[in-house]
N, C-alpha and C positions, 0 to 999 in steps of 0.2 A: 505491501499498497503507500503510495506516495505519499507525500505530510502535506499537498494541499487536501486529498481523499482524508487522511487522517483529519486534519484540522475540522473539514466540515462533517464527516462523524462525529467528532467530539462534541460540535455546537447544538447539533439535534440531540444528541447523549443531555445533554446538560439541560436542553427547554426541555425535555421530557421528565425529567428527574427532576428540578424544581417546582413541572407544576403538579405531580402527580405528589411526590411530599410534600408541597407547601411548603418549600424550604426558599431561603435566601440566598444573594449573593451571587445571581446569575449573571448579569454584569461584571463581575469580578471573573467569572469563570469564562465569560464570551472573550473577553480581555486578554485571556493567557494562552489562550486553544492555541495561535500560530507557534509560540514559542513553545508550546511542548510537545506539538505534531512534528517541528523540525528536531529540537531534542530527541522525542523517543523514536521517530522512522528513520534517522540519520546520523545523528551523535552518538549518542550513549551507548557503551558495551553492554550491552544486558543481553540474559537468556531466559527468556519466559517459561520453560521448562527446568530451568536450574536459575531460580531468583536470589539465591543464598552462593553462589560458587566466590568464591573466595576474591578473584579478582575482576570482580566486576565493578561498574562505575558507581558514584554514589551519587544520588539525586535526593534533594530536600525539595520540598514544596513547603516553602518557610510562609508564605500565605495560606496559611490552612484553609481558611475560610471558604476557598475556591477548590475544595474538596472534590466536589460533582467532576471539574474539569479533569483531576489527576486519575480519578474512579476511572472516567471514560476513554483517557486513552491507555491506562493499565489492558483495561477490557477490551479494547482495540487491537493490543499490541499481543494478545494472548496469555496473561497473566491470569485470567479467569472469563469465562462464561458471560458473555455480553447482555443475556438473560438477566443475570443479577444485580443491574443494576436499577431495573425495575421495583427492587426493595429500600432505594436509597430514602433514609432519613425517616423509616418503618420504624415503631417499634420493636426491637428485639434483632434488628437489623446489625450486623457488622460494617455498613458503609453508612457512619456516621456522618452530620455534617459536616463538620470541622475532619480535616486529617486526621485518621487514625490505622496504626501500624498494624491491630490487633485482628488478626488470620485475614487478613491483606497483605495477597503477594504482592511484591516489588513497592513496598512503600515504609520504606527506612525508617522513618521518625514520626510519631505522630507531633501534630503542629496546632494551631488556631489560638494558642496564648502568646502574641506578635513579636517579635523578635529574638526570638529561642534558634531557626533555624541556620543560620551565619555561625554564631557560634559554635552549635554542632558540627557545619559544614566546615569550620575551619578546625576542628580537633578532629576529623575523621583525613582531614589533609595531612595535617599533621603528624597524626597515625602513618599513613601510606611513606611519607619524609622518613620516619623516626625508623620503619622496619623496611625499607628498601623496597616498599610496591608502585605499581605502575597505572593501579587504577586514579582515574580523574575523579572533582568532587564538584558538581552542579548543584547549584541553589538559588530556585527562583524565590523572592520577597514582594514585594507589593509598595510600592511608594510610601503610601502612608506610614508603612509600619516601617519607614529608614527614621521615625521621629523617635524611634526608640534608640535608648543608648548602649544597650546591650548591641547593637550593628555597629555602632561605632568600636566600642572597645574590640571586637572582633577583626573590627577592618584593620583595627591595627595592630593586632596579634598577626595578623596573617603578611600583613606589610613586613613588619618586624621580623619573620620568619624565611621572607622570599618565599610565598607556598606560590608558585606556578602551577600546580596540580590542581589548583581552586579556582574556581569560574563562577561570579555573584552575576545573574542577572534581574535586573528591576523592570519590573512589568509597570512601567510609569504612562497610568493612564488620567491620572492629574484629577481623582477625585477619592475622597472617603470619608465612609461613615456618611456625614450629614453636609456635605462642602467640598470644593476644590483644594486639595494637598496646599496649597498657597495661602488663602483664606484660615485653611486650620491652622498651619505650623510650615511658615513659607522653606521652601526644599532649596531655593537658589539663591548663590551657584553652585547648584549640583551637583554637576562636572567637576571642579573644581575644590569641590570638599572632597572626593573620589579622592582625584590626585594629590590633593597635600596630607592624605593620610597614606600615600604610598602607592595608590594602585594604577595601573592601567586603565585606562576607558575608553571606551567603543559606545557614539553615540548612534542608535541605528531609529528603522522605522521599525515596529515590532511586530508589525502584518506581512513585511516583503520576507518570505522564505529563505532568496538568495541571500540579505541582507543580516539575518540572523544565521545562516550558516557559518557566515565568513566570520560575525564576530565572537559567535560560542568558542571557537580554537583558544588553546590557553596563552596566558599572557606568558612572553620569553623570560622577563627576567623578574618577574613583579607578578602578584596576584590579578587578576582581572574582573573588572565590572562590565557589564553591559547595561546600558540608560538604555531601555528600548521603551520608546514612546508609541503608546496604544491607546484605544480606544475602547474605554467603558462600553461592553456592553455590543460589542463588533460584531457584524454581519445582520443586525433587527434593528431597522432605521430607526424604530422609536423607539428603542431601549439607547440608540446609540448618545456617548455622553451626557445621562443622566442619572444623578446621582438618586434619583427616585429607587433605581435597580439593585440600589448595594443592596439594600435587605426584600424588598418587594418579591414574589413570587409570579410568574404570567399566570391569570388564570385561561379556562377552555378558550374563550374566545380571542385571546392574545397570544396562546399557543398556537393557533391556527395557521394567524398571521405570519406570524414569527418564522413555525417551519417552512411556509410556502416561501420564504424568504432563501432558510438558508438550504433548501432541496439543493440537489444536483442541476 
């Protein structure tokens, strides 16, 4: 499956999952669908038949509230049956609203409380360095998540130890919770912040698969961060760049309209 086909399938699953489970964060899941699709279709060294193989690459979904997108890409990649996605956000289901590693092949770490993914990713990269392993660690963060101090503590740690086996990707859709990121707690000058912390920085269109593919290559001498400009709700016209869809799920009529836009 190409990355474009995978991204389309992920968007379709996310819409159905958030509708049937009455769960939130559909806009956040749609904004990172292209990033996840390129990683899982083309970049990450993973084996769905052996999800715990020692030399696998590690991926941490730090913006754990967009768990529907990760579950969808894992299912489409063969880690578990896509039919299980219908259980998302149901009582007793292992597919919780925020990312959980319990009972889900391919999930490295439970996330949802923001700011934890990059510290864990830095630790995994440090472990690989200390034990002479060649696997890479990728961490996907939200832009609002970068309000957390733990993100910058781990950024300093990674730069200090020159963890070139660590790549952070920020889903920079410009909206968080109830407002824009700049209204909530300004990130700009965002790229310069990361550079001043000792990171190599790439700024890209987070929906352009060619740009993503090129940008997520590891840094040569320093850890790398990819600042991916995205659109919240990408792919569904009435959801795009609307903070409303941070929490609200689509009702049945909205689902029908949205599916007509993301269908092949």
